[in-house]
FIKOLZA-1660 file (N, C-alpha, C; in steps of 0.1 Angstrom, whole numbers, plus 5000, padded with zeros to 4 digits):
% residues 179
   i   px   py   pz ch aa at
   1 3073 2263 2570  A  X  N
   1 3076 2268 2557  A  X CA
   1 3063 2275 2551  A  X  C
   2 3065 2286 2545  A  X  N
   2 3053 2293 2539  A  X CA
   2 3047 2284 2528  A  X  C
   3 3034 2285 2528  A  X  N
   3 3026 2277 2518  A  X CA
   3 3027 2283 2504  A  X  C
   4 3029 2296 2503  A  X  N
   4 3030 2303 2491  A  X CA
   4 3043 2312 2492  A  X  C
   5 3049 2315 2481  A  X  N
   5 3061 2324 2481  A  X CA
   5 3057 2338 2486  A  X  C
   6 3066 2343 2494  A  X  N
   6 3065 2357 2497  A  X CA
   6 3066 2365 2484  A  X  C
   7 3058 2376 2483  A  X  N
   7 3059 2383 2470  A  X CA
   7 3072 2390 2468  A  X  C
   8 3076 2391 2456  A  X  N
   8 3088 2399 2452  A  X CA
   8 3085 2414 2453  A  X  C
   9 3091 2421 2462  A  X  N
   9 3088 2435 2463  A  X CA
   9 3088 2443 2450  A  X  C
  10 3096 2439 2440  A  X  N
  10 3096 2446 2427  A  X CA
  10 3084 2444 2419  A  X  C
  11 3076 2434 2423  A  X  N
  11 3063 2432 2415  A  X CA
  11 3051 2438 2422  A  X  C
  12 3053 2445 2433  A  X  N
  12 3042 2451 2440  A  X CA
  12 3039 2465 2434  A  X  C
  13 3027 2469 2436  A  X  N
  13 3023 2483 2432  A  X CA
  13 3031 2493 2439  A  X  C
  14 3033 2505 2433  A  X  N
  14 3040 2515 2440  A  X CA
  14 3034 2519 2454  A  X  C
  15 3021 2519 2455  A  X  N
  15 3015 2522 2468  A  X CA
  15 3019 2511 2478  A  X  C
  16 3018 2499 2475  A  X  N
  16 3022 2488 2484  A  X CA
  16 3036 2488 2487  A  X  C
  17 3045 2491 2477  A  X  N
  17 3059 2492 2480  A  X CA
  17 3062 2503 2490  A  X  C
  18 3055 2514 2489  A  X  N
  18 3057 2526 2498  A  X CA
  18 3053 2522 2512  A  X  C
  19 3041 2515 2514  A  X  N
  19 3037 2511 2527  A  X CA
  19 3047 2501 2533  A  X  C
  20 3051 2492 2525  A  X  N
  20 3061 2481 2530  A  X CA
  20 3074 2488 2533  A  X  C
  21 3078 2498 2526  A  X  N
  21 3091 2504 2529  A  X CA
  21 3091 2511 2543  A  X  C
  22 3080 2515 2548  A  X  N
  22 3079 2522 2561  A  X CA
  22 3078 2512 2573  A  X  C
  23 3077 2499 2570  A  X  N
  23 3075 2489 2581  A  X CA
  23 3088 2481 2583  A  X  C
  24 3088 2475 2595  A  X  N
  24 3100 2467 2598  A  X CA
  24 3100 2454 2589  A  X  C
  25 3111 2448 2587  A  X  N
  25 3112 2437 2578  A  X CA
  25 3107 2424 2584  A  X  C
  26 3094 2423 2586  A  X  N
  26 3087 2412 2592  A  X CA
  26 3080 2404 2582  A  X  C
  27 3080 2391 2583  A  X  N
  27 3074 2382 2573  A  X CA
  27 3059 2384 2572  A  X  C
  28 3052 2387 2582  A  X  N
  28 3038 2390 2581  A  X CA
  28 3035 2401 2572  A  X  C
  29 3043 2412 2573  A  X  N
  29 3041 2423 2564  A  X CA
  29 3044 2419 2549  A  X  C
  30 3055 2412 2547  A  X  N
  30 3058 2407 2534  A  X CA
  30 3047 2399 2528  A  X  C
  31 3041 2390 2535  A  X  N
  31 3030 2381 2530  A  X CA
  31 3018 2389 2527  A  X  C
  32 3015 2399 2536  A  X  N
  32 3003 2407 2534  A  X CA
  32 3004 2416 2522  A  X  C
  33 3016 2419 2519  A  X  N
  33 3019 2428 2507  A  X CA
  33 3014 2422 2494  A  X  C
  34 3012 2409 2494  A  X  N
  34 3007 2403 2482  A  X CA
  34 2992 2406 2479  A  X  C
  35 2985 2410 2488  A  X  N
  35 2971 2414 2486  A  X CA
  35 2969 2429 2484  A  X  C
  36 2967 2433 2472  A  X  N
  36 2966 2447 2469  A  X CA
  36 2957 2455 2479  A  X  C
  37 2963 2465 2486  A  X  N
  37 2956 2473 2495  A  X CA
  37 2954 2467 2509  A  X  C
  38 2956 2454 2510  A  X  N
  38 2955 2447 2523  A  X CA
  38 2965 2452 2533  A  X  C
  39 2977 2453 2530  A  X  N
  39 2988 2457 2539  A  X CA
  39 2985 2471 2546  A  X  C
  40 2981 2480 2538  A  X  N
  40 2978 2494 2543  A  X CA
  40 2966 2493 2553  A  X  C
  41 2956 2486 2549  A  X  N
  41 2944 2486 2558  A  X CA
  41 2947 2478 2571  A  X  C
  42 2955 2467 2569  A  X  N
  42 2959 2459 2581  A  X CA
  42 2967 2467 2591  A  X  C
  43 2977 2475 2586  A  X  N
  43 2986 2482 2595  A  X CA
  43 2979 2494 2601  A  X  C
  44 2970 2500 2594  A  X  N
  44 2962 2512 2600  A  X CA
  44 2955 2508 2612  A  X  C
  45 2947 2497 2611  A  X  N
  45 2939 2492 2622  A  X CA
  45 2948 2487 2633  A  X  C
  46 2958 2479 2629  A  X  N
  46 2967 2474 2639  A  X CA
  46 2974 2485 2647  A  X  C
  47 2978 2495 2640  A  X  N
  47 2985 2506 2647  A  X CA
  47 2976 2513 2657  A  X  C
  48 2963 2514 2654  A  X  N
  48 2953 2520 2663  A  X CA
  48 2953 2511 2676  A  X  C
  49 2951 2498 2674  A  X  N
  49 2950 2489 2685  A  X CA
  49 2963 2489 2694  A  X  C
  50 2974 2490 2688  A  X  N
  50 2987 2490 2695  A  X CA
  50 2991 2503 2701  A  X  C
  51 2988 2514 2694  A  X  N
  51 2994 2527 2699  A  X CA
  51 2984 2537 2703  A  X  C
  52 2971 2536 2700  A  X  N
  52 2962 2546 2703  A  X CA
  52 2950 2542 2712  A  X  C
  53 2949 2529 2714  A  X  N
  53 2938 2524 2722  A  X CA
  53 2940 2529 2737  A  X  C
  54 2929 2530 2743  A  X  N
  54 2929 2534 2758  A  X CA
  54 2931 2522 2767  A  X  C
  55 2931 2510 2761  A  X  N
  55 2933 2498 2769  A  X CA
  55 2947 2497 2774  A  X  C
  56 2949 2493 2787  A  X  N
  56 2962 2492 2793  A  X CA
  56 2971 2482 2784  A  X  C
  57 2983 2486 2781  A  X  N
  57 2991 2478 2772  A  X CA
  57 2994 2463 2777  A  X  C
  58 2995 2462 2790  A  X  N
  58 2997 2449 2796  A  X CA
  58 2984 2440 2794  A  X  C
  59 2972 2446 2796  A  X  N
  59 2960 2438 2793  A  X CA
  59 2959 2435 2779  A  X  C
  60 2962 2444 2770  A  X  N
  60 2962 2442 2756  A  X CA
  60 2971 2430 2752  A  X  C
  61 2983 2430 2757  A  X  N
  61 2993 2419 2754  A  X CA
  61 2988 2406 2760  A  X  C
  62 2982 2406 2771  A  X  N
  62 2976 2394 2777  A  X CA
  62 2966 2388 2767  A  X  C
  63 2957 2397 2762  A  X  N
  63 2947 2392 2753  A  X CA
  63 2953 2387 2740  A  X  C
  64 2963 2394 2734  A  X  N
  64 2968 2391 2722  A  X CA
  64 2976 2377 2723  A  X  C
  65 2984 2376 2733  A  X  N
  65 2992 2364 2734  A  X CA
  65 2982 2352 2737  A  X  C
  66 2972 2354 2744  A  X  N
  66 2962 2344 2747  A  X CA
  66 2955 2339 2734  A  X  C
  67 2951 2349 2726  A  X  N
  67 2945 2345 2713  A  X CA
  67 2955 2337 2705  A  X  C
  68 2968 2341 2704  A  X  N
  68 2978 2334 2697  A  X CA
  68 2980 2320 2703  A  X  C
  69 2980 2318 2716  A  X  N
  69 2981 2305 2722  A  X CA
  69 2969 2296 2719  A  X  C
  70 2957 2302 2720  A  X  N
  70 2945 2294 2717  A  X CA
  70 2944 2290 2703  A  X  C
  71 2950 2298 2694  A  X  N
  71 2950 2296 2680  A  X CA
  71 2962 2287 2675  A  X  C
  72 2971 2284 2684  A  X  N
  72 2983 2276 2681  A  X CA
  72 2991 2283 2670  A  X  C
  73 2992 2297 2672  A  X  N
  73 2999 2305 2662  A  X CA
  73 3012 2309 2668  A  X  C
  74 3022 2301 2665  A  X  N
  74 3035 2304 2671  A  X CA
  74 3041 2317 2667  A  X  C
  75 3039 2322 2655  A  X  N
  75 3045 2334 2651  A  X CA
  75 3039 2346 2659  A  X  C
  76 3026 2345 2661  A  X  N
  76 3019 2356 2669  A  X CA
  76 3024 2356 2683  A  X  C
  77 3025 2344 2689  A  X  N
  77 3029 2343 2703  A  X CA
  77 3044 2348 2704  A  X  C
  78 3052 2345 2695  A  X  N
  78 3066 2349 2695  A  X CA
  78 3067 2364 2694  A  X  C
  79 3061 2370 2684  A  X  N
  79 3062 2385 2683  A  X CA
  79 3057 2392 2695  A  X  C
  80 3045 2388 2700  A  X  N
  80 3039 2396 2711  A  X CA
  80 3045 2392 2725  A  X  C
  81 3052 2381 2726  A  X  N
  81 3060 2378 2738  A  X CA
  81 3071 2388 2739  A  X  C
  82 3078 2391 2727  A  X  N
  82 3088 2401 2727  A  X CA
  82 3083 2415 2731  A  X  C
  83 3071 2418 2726  A  X  N
  83 3065 2431 2730  A  X CA
  83 3062 2431 2744  A  X  C
  84 3056 2420 2750  A  X  N
  84 3053 2419 2764  A  X CA
  84 3066 2421 2772  A  X  C
  85 3077 2415 2768  A  X  N
  85 3090 2416 2775  A  X CA
  85 3094 2431 2775  A  X  C
  86 3092 2438 2764  A  X  N
  86 3095 2452 2763  A  X CA
  86 3087 2461 2772  A  X  C
  87 3075 2456 2775  A  X  N
  87 3066 2463 2785  A  X CA
  87 3070 2460 2799  A  X  C
  88 3079 2451 2801  A  X  N
  88 3083 2447 2815  A  X CA
  88 3075 2436 2821  A  X  C
  89 3067 2429 2813  A  X  N
  89 3059 2418 2818  A  X CA
  89 3068 2407 2822  A  X  C
  90 3066 2401 2833  A  X  N
  90 3075 2390 2839  A  X CA
  90 3073 2377 2831  A  X  C
  91 3083 2369 2831  A  X  N
  91 3082 2356 2825  A  X CA
  91 3071 2348 2832  A  X  C
  92 3069 2350 2845  A  X  N
  92 3058 2343 2852  A  X CA
  92 3045 2347 2847  A  X  C
  93 3043 2360 2844  A  X  N
  93 3030 2364 2839  A  X CA
  93 3028 2359 2824  A  X  C
  94 3038 2359 2816  A  X  N
  94 3037 2354 2803  A  X CA
  94 3034 2339 2803  A  X  C
  95 3041 2332 2811  A  X  N
  95 3038 2317 2812  A  X CA
  95 3024 2315 2817  A  X  C
  96 3019 2323 2825  A  X  N
  96 3005 2322 2830  A  X CA
  96 2995 2323 2819  A  X  C
  97 2998 2332 2809  A  X  N
  97 2989 2333 2798  A  X CA
  97 2986 2320 2791  A  X  C
  98 2997 2312 2790  A  X  N
  98 2996 2299 2784  A  X CA
  98 2989 2289 2793  A  X  C
  99 2990 2290 2806  A  X  N
  99 2984 2281 2815  A  X CA
  99 2969 2283 2817  A  X  C
 100 2964 2295 2816  A  X  N
 100 2950 2298 2816  A  X CA
 100 2946 2307 2827  A  X  C
 101 2933 2312 2827  A  X  N
 101 2929 2322 2837  A  X CA
 101 2930 2318 2851  A  X  C
 102 2931 2306 2854  A  X  N
 102 2931 2301 2868  A  X CA
 102 2945 2303 2875  A  X  C
 103 2955 2306 2867  A  X  N
 103 2969 2308 2872  A  X CA
 103 2970 2319 2882  A  X  C
 104 2976 2316 2893  A  X  N
 104 2977 2326 2904  A  X CA
 104 2985 2339 2901  A  X  C
 105 2992 2339 2890  A  X  N
 105 3000 2351 2886  A  X CA
 105 2992 2363 2882  A  X  C
 106 2979 2360 2879  A  X  N
 106 2970 2371 2874  A  X CA
 106 2964 2379 2886  A  X  C
 107 2963 2392 2885  A  X  N
 107 2954 2399 2894  A  X CA
 107 2940 2398 2889  A  X  C
 108 2930 2404 2896  A  X  N
 108 2916 2401 2892  A  X CA
 108 2913 2407 2878  A  X  C
 109 2918 2418 2875  A  X  N
 109 2915 2424 2862  A  X CA
 109 2921 2416 2851  A  X  C
 110 2933 2412 2853  A  X  N
 110 2940 2403 2842  A  X CA
 110 2932 2390 2841  A  X  C
 111 2928 2384 2852  A  X  N
 111 2921 2371 2851  A  X CA
 111 2908 2373 2843  A  X  C
 112 2901 2384 2846  A  X  N
 112 2888 2387 2838  A  X CA
 112 2891 2389 2823  A  X  C
 113 2902 2396 2820  A  X  N
 113 2906 2397 2806  A  X CA
 113 2908 2383 2800  A  X  C
 114 2915 2375 2807  A  X  N
 114 2918 2361 2802  A  X CA
 114 2905 2354 2800  A  X  C
 115 2896 2354 2809  A  X  N
 115 2883 2347 2808  A  X CA
 115 2875 2353 2796  A  X  C
 116 2875 2366 2795  A  X  N
 116 2867 2372 2784  A  X CA
 116 2873 2368 2770  A  X  C
 117 2887 2368 2769  A  X  N
 117 2893 2364 2757  A  X CA
 117 2890 2350 2754  A  X  C
 118 2891 2341 2763  A  X  N
 118 2888 2327 2761  A  X CA
 118 2874 2325 2756  A  X  C
 119 2864 2333 2762  A  X  N
 119 2850 2332 2759  A  X CA
 119 2848 2336 2745  A  X  C
 120 2853 2348 2741  A  X  N
 120 2851 2353 2727  A  X CA
 120 2858 2344 2717  A  X  C
 121 2870 2339 2720  A  X  N
 121 2876 2330 2710  A  X CA
 121 2868 2317 2708  A  X  C
 122 2863 2312 2719  A  X  N
 122 2855 2299 2718  A  X CA
 122 2841 2300 2714  A  X  C
 123 2835 2311 2717  A  X  N
 123 2820 2312 2715  A  X CA
 123 2816 2324 2707  A  X  C
 124 2825 2332 2702  A  X  N
 124 2822 2345 2694  A  X CA
 124 2816 2355 2703  A  X  C
 125 2805 2352 2710  A  X  N
 125 2798 2362 2719  A  X CA
 125 2802 2359 2733  A  X  C
 126 2807 2370 2740  A  X  N
 126 2810 2368 2754  A  X CA
 126 2798 2366 2762  A  X  C
 127 2797 2357 2771  A  X  N
 127 2786 2354 2779  A  X CA
 127 2785 2365 2790  A  X  C
 128 2773 2366 2796  A  X  N
 128 2771 2375 2807  A  X CA
 128 2780 2373 2818  A  X  C
 129 2784 2361 2821  A  X  N
 129 2793 2358 2832  A  X CA
 129 2807 2363 2830  A  X  C
 130 2811 2366 2818  A  X  N
 130 2824 2372 2815  A  X CA
 130 2823 2387 2812  A  X  C
 131 2813 2390 2805  A  X  N
 131 2811 2404 2801  A  X CA
 131 2808 2413 2813  A  X  C
 132 2799 2410 2821  A  X  N
 132 2795 2418 2832  A  X CA
 132 2806 2421 2842  A  X  C
 133 2813 2411 2847  A  X  N
 133 2824 2414 2857  A  X CA
 133 2835 2422 2851  A  X  C
 134 2838 2420 2838  A  X  N
 134 2849 2428 2832  A  X CA
 134 2845 2442 2830  A  X  C
 135 2832 2444 2826  A  X  N
 135 2827 2458 2824  A  X CA
 135 2828 2466 2837  A  X  C
 136 2828 2459 2849  A  X  N
 136 2830 2466 2862  A  X CA
 136 2844 2472 2863  A  X  C
 137 2853 2467 2855  A  X  N
 137 2868 2471 2856  A  X CA
 137 2872 2479 2844  A  X  C
 138 2865 2478 2833  A  X  N
 138 2869 2485 2821  A  X CA
 138 2858 2495 2817  A  X  C
 139 2862 2506 2811  A  X  N
 139 2852 2515 2805  A  X CA
 139 2846 2509 2793  A  X  C
 140 2835 2514 2788  A  X  N
 140 2828 2509 2776  A  X CA
 140 2838 2510 2764  A  X  C
 141 2846 2521 2763  A  X  N
 141 2855 2522 2752  A  X CA
 141 2866 2511 2753  A  X  C
 142 2871 2509 2765  A  X  N
 142 2881 2499 2767  A  X CA
 142 2876 2485 2764  A  X  C
 143 2864 2482 2768  A  X  N
 143 2858 2469 2765  A  X CA
 143 2856 2467 2750  A  X  C
 144 2852 2478 2743  A  X  N
 144 2850 2477 2729  A  X CA
 144 2864 2475 2722  A  X  C
 145 2874 2482 2727  A  X  N
 145 2887 2480 2721  A  X CA
 145 2893 2466 2724  A  X  C
 146 2890 2461 2736  A  X  N
 146 2895 2448 2739  A  X CA
 146 2888 2438 2729  A  X  C
 147 2875 2439 2727  A  X  N
 147 2868 2430 2718  A  X CA
 147 2873 2431 2704  A  X  C
 148 2876 2443 2699  A  X  N
 148 2882 2445 2686  A  X CA
 148 2896 2439 2685  A  X  C
 149 2903 2441 2696  A  X  N
 149 2917 2435 2697  A  X CA
 149 2917 2420 2695  A  X  C
 150 2908 2414 2703  A  X  N
 150 2907 2399 2703  A  X CA
 150 2903 2395 2688  A  X  C
 151 2893 2401 2683  A  X  N
 151 2888 2398 2669  A  X CA
 151 2899 2400 2659  A  X  C
 152 2906 2411 2659  A  X  N
 152 2917 2414 2650  A  X CA
 152 2928 2404 2650  A  X  C
 153 2932 2400 2663  A  X  N
 153 2943 2391 2664  A  X CA
 153 2938 2376 2661  A  X  C
 154 2925 2373 2662  A  X  N
 154 2920 2361 2657  A  X CA
 154 2922 2360 2642  A  X  C
 155 2919 2371 2635  A  X  N
 155 2921 2371 2621  A  X CA
 155 2935 2370 2617  A  X  C
 156 2944 2377 2625  A  X  N
 156 2958 2377 2622  A  X CA
 156 2963 2362 2623  A  X  C
 157 2959 2356 2634  A  X  N
 157 2964 2342 2636  A  X CA
 157 2959 2333 2625  A  X  C
 158 2947 2335 2620  A  X  N
 158 2942 2326 2609  A  X CA
 158 2950 2329 2596  A  X  C
 159 2953 2341 2594  A  X  N
 159 2962 2345 2582  A  X CA
 159 2975 2338 2584  A  X  C
 160 2982 2340 2595  A  X  N
 160 2995 2335 2597  A  X CA
 160 2996 2320 2595  A  X  C
 161 2986 2313 2601  A  X  N
 161 2986 2298 2600  A  X CA
 161 2982 2293 2587  A  X  C
 162 2972 2300 2580  A  X  N
 162 2968 2295 2567  A  X CA
 162 2979 2296 2557  A  X  C
 163 2987 2307 2558  A  X  N
 163 2998 2309 2548  A  X CA
 163 3011 2304 2553  A  X  C
 164 3012 2299 2565  A  X  N
 164 3025 2294 2570  A  X CA
 164 3036 2304 2572  A  X  C
 165 3032 2316 2576  A  X  N
 165 3042 2327 2578  A  X CA
 165 3052 2322 2589  A  X  C
 166 3064 2324 2585  A  X  N
 166 3075 2319 2593  A  X CA
 166 3081 2330 2602  A  X  C
 167 3086 2325 2614  A  X  N
 167 3093 2335 2623  A  X CA
 167 3106 2339 2616  A  X  C
 168 3109 2352 2617  A  X  N
 168 3121 2357 2611  A  X CA
 168 3133 2352 2617  A  X  C
 169 3144 2353 2610  A  X  N
 169 3157 2351 2616  A  X CA
 169 3159 2362 2626  A  X  C
 170 3167 2359 2637  A  X  N
 170 3169 2368 2648  A  X CA
 170 3172 2383 2644  A  X  C
 171 3181 2385 2634  A  X  N
 171 3184 2399 2631  A  X CA
 171 3172 2407 2625  A  X  C
 172 3164 2401 2617  A  X  N
 172 3152 2407 2612  A  X CA
 172 3142 2410 2623  A  X  C
 173 3140 2400 2631  A  X  N
 173 3130 2401 2642  A  X CA
 173 3134 2413 2651  A  X  C
 174 3147 2414 2655  A  X  N
 174 3152 2424 2663  A  X CA
 174 3150 2438 2657  A  X  C
 175 3152 2439 2644  A  X  N
 175 3150 2451 2637  A  X CA
 175 3136 2455 2637  A  X  C
 176 3127 2445 2636  A  X  N
 176 3112 2448 2637  A  X CA
 176 3108 2454 2650  A  X  C
 177 3113 2449 2661  A  X  N
 177 3110 2453 2674  A  X CA
 177 3116 2467 2677  A  X  C
 178 3127 2470 2671  A  X  N
 178 3134 2482 2674  A  X CA
 178 3130 2493 2664  A  X  C
 179 3124 2489 2654  A  X  N
 179 3121 2499 2643  A  X CA
 179 3110 2507 2646  A  X  C
% end
């Protein structure tokens, strides 16, 4: 259950109402709309990471779901598991994200992304033992985008859990994924 009420759209500023009207009906967006200007900034950066990043989408979703799992953020894991399914990621690979980097379902690059994500979540700064090997597989831009993706979704998970954002009813969630 949400810790605070979702804001009434009628009480939002016109700018926030306009941003919210362009988004799928997801509870995270509704909750973020309560912070003046926050929703627009949040969605701009998130859209870059999801749609304009040079990082392979499968690697991106591995990192995002791992951050959600490590943060015990069920909403985040739920939403991005649906995105991963849409990318054609197998149930075996998605299950492996929860099991950890040692799972045999990962190829070498995926395993390195898992280790890097675990390291950044646990220690803030990736150690040389995770940074160096991953940089052999990713360009500098991709490594920077991965780092920002991990950090962004750490913030998302903390927001979701702090405010108790609830998973949508199936009809709304489906509209969000198809919108």
